[in-house]
C-alpha positions in Angstrom: 5.4 109.9 104.2 7.5 106.9 105.3 8.2 104.3 102.7 10.7 102.3 104.7 14.1 101.3 103.4 12.6 100.4 100.0 11.3 103.9 99.6 14.6 105.8 99.8 14.9 108.6 97.3 17.5 108.0 94.6 20.2 110.6 93.8 17.8 112.4 91.4 14.8 112.4 93.7 13.1 109.2 92.3 12.0 106.4 94.6 14.7 103.8 94.4 12.2 101.0 93.7 10.2 102.9 91.1 11.1 102.0 87.5 11.8 104.5 84.8 8.7 105.9 83.0 7.3 104.0 80.1 6.0 107.4 78.7 8.7 109.9 79.8 7.4 112.6 77.5 3.7 112.3 78.3 2.0 114.5 80.9 -1.7 115.2 81.5 -3.7 115.3 78.3 -4.4 118.8 76.9 -8.1 118.0 77.1 -8.0 117.5 80.8 -5.8 120.6 81.3 -8.0 122.9 79.3 -11.3 121.6 80.8 -9.8 122.1 84.3 -8.7 125.6 83.4 -12.2 126.4 82.0 -13.8 125.2 85.2 -11.4 127.3 87.4 -12.2 130.5 85.5 -15.8 129.9 84.7 -15.1 129.9 81.0 -17.3 128.5 78.2 -15.7 125.1 77.4 -15.2 124.7 73.7 -12.1 122.7 74.2 -12.9 119.1 75.1 -15.1 117.4 72.5 -18.3 116.6 74.3 -21.9 117.8 73.9 -23.4 120.1 76.6 -26.9 118.7 75.8 -28.7 115.5 76.7 -29.1 112.4 74.6 -32.5 111.1 73.4 -35.0 110.5 76.3 -35.7 107.1 74.7 -32.1 106.0 75.0 -32.1 107.0 78.7 -35.4 105.1 79.2 -34.0 102.0 77.7 -30.9 102.0 80.0 -33.2 102.3 83.0 -35.4 99.6 81.6 -32.6 97.1 81.2 -31.1 97.9 84.6 -34.5 97.3 86.2 -34.9 94.1 84.2 -31.7 92.7 85.7 -29.0 93.3 83.1 -26.5 94.3 85.8 -23.9 91.5 85.6 -21.2 90.6 83.1 -22.3 90.6 79.5 -20.5 88.4 76.9 -16.8 89.4 76.5 -17.3 90.5 72.8 -20.5 92.4 73.5 -24.2 91.5 73.7 -25.5 89.7 70.6 -28.4 92.2 69.8 -25.9 95.1 69.6 -23.4 93.3 67.5 -26.2 92.3 65.2 -27.5 95.9 64.9 -23.9 97.1 64.1 -23.6 94.5 61.4 -27.0 95.6 59.9 -25.9 99.3 60.0 -22.5 98.6 58.3 -24.1 96.5 55.6 -26.7 99.2 54.9 -24.3 102.1 54.7 -21.2 100.5 53.2 -22.4 97.2 51.6 -19.8 95.4 53.8 -20.7 92.2 55.6 -19.2 91.4 59.0 -20.1 88.4 61.1 -21.6 89.6 64.4 -20.3 86.4 66.1 -16.7 86.6 65.1 -15.9 90.0 63.5 -17.5 92.6 65.7 -16.4 93.5 69.2 -17.9 96.1 71.6 -15.3 98.1 73.4 -15.1 100.5 76.3 -14.8 103.5 74.1 -12.8 104.1 70.9 -9.5 104.8 72.8 -9.6 101.3 74.2 -10.4 99.9 70.8 -7.4 101.7 69.2 -5.1 100.7 72.0 -6.3 97.0 71.8 -5.8 96.9 68.1 -2.2 98.2 68.6 -1.5 95.8 71.4 -2.8 92.8 69.4 -0.4 93.4 66.5 2.6 95.7 67.4 5.7 94.1 68.8 9.0 95.7 70.0 10.8 97.3 67.1 7.8 97.6 64.8 7.1 100.9 63.1 3.6 102.4 62.9 2.9 105.3 60.5 0.6 108.0 61.9 -0.5 111.2 60.3 0.2 114.5 62.1 -1.6 116.4 63.4 -2.2 113.2 65.3 -4.8 112.4 67.9 -3.1 112.2 71.3 -3.9 108.5 72.2 -2.2 106.9 69.2 1.5 107.4 69.9 1.4 106.4 73.6 -0.4 103.2 72.7 2.3 102.4 70.1 5.2 103.2 72.6 3.6 101.2 75.5 3.7 98.2 73.2 7.3 98.7 72.2 6.6 100.1 68.7 8.0 103.3 67.1 5.8 106.0 65.7 6.8 107.3 62.2 5.1 110.6 61.2 3.6 111.4 57.9 2.4 115.0 57.6 -1.0 116.4 56.7 -0.1 119.6 54.9 -1.4 122.9 56.2 -3.9 124.4 55.5 -5.9 121.7 53.7 -4.5 118.8 55.8 -4.3 116.4 52.9 -1.9 113.4 53.0 1.2 113.4 50.8 1.3 109.8 49.4 4.8 110.1 48.1 5.9 110.9 51.6 4.0 107.9 53.0 5.5 105.6 50.3 9.0 106.7 51.4 8.2 106.1 55.0 7.3 102.4 54.5 10.1 100.0 55.4 10.3 96.3 56.1 9.6 97.2 59.8 6.3 98.9 59.1 3.7 96.9 60.9 0.7 99.3 61.0 -0.7 102.5 59.5 -3.3 104.4 61.6 -5.7 106.7 59.8 -8.5 109.0 60.9 -11.2 110.4 58.7 -13.2 112.5 59.3 -10.0 113.9 60.9 -9.6 115.3 64.4 -8.5 118.0 64.9 -8.7 119.5 61.3 -12.2 118.5 60.3 -11.0 117.3 56.9 -12.1 114.2 54.9 -10.1 111.7 53.0 -11.3 111.2 49.5 -11.9 108.1 47.4 -8.5 108.8 45.7 -6.8 108.8 49.1 -8.3 105.5 50.0 -7.3 104.0 46.7 -3.7 105.2 47.2 -3.6 103.7 50.6 -5.0 100.4 49.2 -2.3 100.4 46.6 0.5 101.1 49.1 -0.3 98.2 51.4 -1.1 95.7 48.7 1.2 92.6 48.9 2.5 93.8 52.3 2.0 92.6 55.9 0.9 96.0 57.0 -2.3 96.2 59.1 -4.5 99.3 59.1 -6.3 100.9 62.0 -9.1 103.2 60.8 -10.4 105.6 63.4 -13.9 106.4 62.1 -15.6 107.8 65.2 -17.1 110.8 63.3 -18.4 108.6 60.4 -21.9 110.2 60.7 -20.7 113.8 61.0 -19.8 114.5 57.3 -21.0 117.7 55.7 -21.6 118.8 52.1 -22.9 115.4 51.0 -25.0 117.1 48.4 -21.7 117.9 46.5 -20.8 114.2 46.5 -18.6 114.2 49.6 -19.2 111.2 51.7 -17.4 109.2 54.4 -15.0 106.9 52.7 -15.0 104.1 55.2 -12.3 101.5 55.0 -15.1 99.0 54.8 -15.9 100.2 51.3 -12.5 99.0 50.0 -12.0 95.2 49.9 -8.2 95.5 49.7 -8.2 97.5 52.9 -11.1 95.8 54.7 -9.2 92.5 54.7 -6.4 94.0 56.7 -8.1 96.6 58.8 -9.4 97.3 62.3 -12.3 99.8 61.8 -13.4 101.7 64.9 -16.5 103.7 65.6 -18.1 105.3 68.6 -21.6 105.3 70.0 -20.6 108.2 72.3 -20.0 110.5 69.3 -23.1 109.3 67.4 -25.6 109.3 70.2 -24.3 112.2 72.4 -23.2 109.9 75.2 -19.4 110.3 75.3 -19.4 109.6 79.0 -20.8 106.1 78.5 -17.5 105.0 76.8 -19.0 102.5 74.4 -17.6 101.9 70.9 -16.9 99.0 68.6 -14.3 97.4 66.4 -14.8 95.7 63.1 -12.2 93.4 61.8 -11.9 90.2 59.7 -12.0 87.0 61.7 -8.2 86.4 62.0 -7.6 90.0 63.2 -10.7 89.9 65.5 -9.3 86.7 67.1 -6.1 88.5 68.1 -8.0 91.6 69.1 -10.2 89.7 71.5 -7.3 87.9 73.1 -6.0 91.3 74.2 -9.5 92.9 74.8 -10.4 90.2 77.4 -7.4 91.2 79.6 -7.5 95.0 79.0 -11.1 95.6 79.8 -12.9 92.2 79.4 -16.3 93.6 78.7 -18.5 96.7 78.6 -21.4 98.1 80.6 -24.3 95.7 80.1 -27.5 97.8 80.2 -25.9 100.5 78.0 -25.2 97.9 75.3 -28.8 96.6 75.3 -30.2 100.2 75.3 -28.0 101.1 72.3 -29.2 98.0 70.5 -32.9 99.0 71.1 -32.3 102.5 70.0 -30.5 101.6 66.8 -33.4 99.4 65.8 -36.1 101.9 66.9 -34.4 105.1 65.5 -32.1 104.2 62.6 -32.8 107.7 61.2 -31.0 109.3 64.2 -27.5 108.5 62.9 -28.6 109.3 59.3 -29.7 112.8 60.4 -26.7 113.5 62.5 -24.8 115.3 59.7 -27.7 117.8 59.3 -27.8 118.3 63.0 -24.2 119.2 63.3 -24.1 121.1 60.0 -26.6 123.5 61.6 -24.4 123.9 64.6 -21.3 124.4 62.5 -23.0 127.1 60.4 -24.4 128.8 63.5 -21.0 129.0 65.2 -19.3 130.2 62.0 -21.9 132.9 61.8 -21.1 134.0 65.3 -17.4 134.5 64.4 -18.0 136.4 61.1 -17.4 139.8 62.8 -14.4 138.5 64.8 -10.7 138.7 64.0 -10.5 134.9 63.8 -10.0 133.4 60.4 -12.0 130.1 60.0 -10.6 127.2 58.1 -12.9 124.9 56.1 -14.8 122.2 58.2 -16.0 119.2 56.2 -16.7 116.8 59.1 -16.4 116.2 62.9 -17.8 118.8 65.3 -14.6 120.8 65.5 -13.8 124.1 63.9 -10.2 125.3 63.4 -9.4 129.0 63.4 -6.3 131.1 63.0 -5.7 134.0 65.3 -2.8 135.6 63.5 -4.7 138.9 63.2 -5.0 139.0 67.0 -1.6 137.8 68.4 1.7 136.3 67.5 2.0 134.4 70.8 2.3 130.6 70.8 -1.0 128.8 70.6 -0.5 127.1 73.9 -0.1 130.5 75.6 -3.0 132.0 73.5 -5.6 129.4 74.6 -4.7 129.9 78.2 -5.1 133.7 77.9 -8.3 133.2 75.9 -9.6 131.1 78.8 -8.5 133.4 81.6 -9.2 136.8 80.1 -12.0 136.2 77.7 -13.8 133.2 79.2 -13.6 130.8 76.3 -11.5 127.6 76.3 -10.1 126.0 73.1 -7.4 123.5 72.2 -4.0 124.5 70.6 -3.4 122.5 67.5 0.4 122.4 68.0 -0.1 119.7 70.7 -1.1 117.3 67.9 2.2 117.8 66.1 5.2 115.7 67.2 7.6 118.7 66.8 5.2 121.2 68.3 4.8 123.0 64.9 2.7 126.1 65.6 0.7 127.7 62.8 -1.2 129.9 65.3 -4.3 127.7 64.9 -6.7 126.6 67.6 -9.6 124.2 67.7 -13.2 125.0 68.9 -15.8 122.3 69.6 -19.3 123.3 68.4 -21.1 120.3 69.9 -23.0 122.7 72.1 -26.4 124.3 72.4 -27.0 127.4 70.4 -27.1 129.5 73.6 -23.6 128.2 74.5 -22.3 129.0 71.1 -24.0 132.4 71.0 -22.5 133.3 74.4 -19.0 132.1 73.2 -19.4 134.1 70.0 -20.2 137.3 71.9 -17.0 136.9 73.9 -14.9 136.0 70.9 -16.1 139.0 68.9 -14.8 141.3 71.6 -11.2 140.2 71.2 
């Protein structure tokens, strides 16, 4: 291909006009890599976190209704009023927290966009952002693209609990933000009320902003033992300084719609929307209206989601009882961690590729969530699948 004079290759093979990479250490996400490998080998895809079943027919009907009714042009930048109002009602009912739909709730093009926008609205070059490893893969690139520096606290294996003395030691005058995630992906653990109280104490009297990734807020198990989702919105000292992010895709089995939302007090929301309008501007109009209709018509759907996924978790764990995998506890999300030390001592990135090619089941290596690649021989399976899919995967995994 001829690029003309401006396209001459530099001494190291780079186009002379092309700037150095903003993300030199980032390649294709592991979720894309493993889903592609699963497709190439006809493997059962328990890697990327999406359901293989359909959403509610009523939700699909409402999208079609609003498209036919003419909701095909730009909606308001912050999201349609009926959806923001339904979100406010849900948050007040669940967490006794009041957010103004007009000025404190913004509908986003997925949770990844919401997280990135929250970072972009606050983080400046030289700022430090504390994240907890294993860390979801979109956080650090968002920090680095905005000139910030990620500082890693560690969730200790095997219970993946935060070490608050470590966090305290990591806070400096340059700490601008702390990003948290509970229920936690990839470990499936929950933060406790004590954890939230410790975080609240650490940020008190500081200028630190919190981003709370709560996309699995409705997928919390063992509530009969008193375990619940400890939303940031429950804690006034955190709520006043936090962006709280949740996902309709995770709750209503429509991950491909890429619709989520961000809660934040007025001052933070103002800055969030300044960035939001230029990153994505707005979100698919008929989907927003359909979600608003569905939330009002079927409020019990989200309330029953924990039971729905608990049954899938238990079914999948039963499938692996006779296998050589050792299952770690799973208190939330739709992910199950498993160690394979009794099967192989090869690195987890190699093991999941062999698992896909030779045994026909795709999973995610947990080492990719660690900044130093720490490898505990643990992999992540997604059980947001039909029972027939999970049974077929279990049959293959028991043969290893």
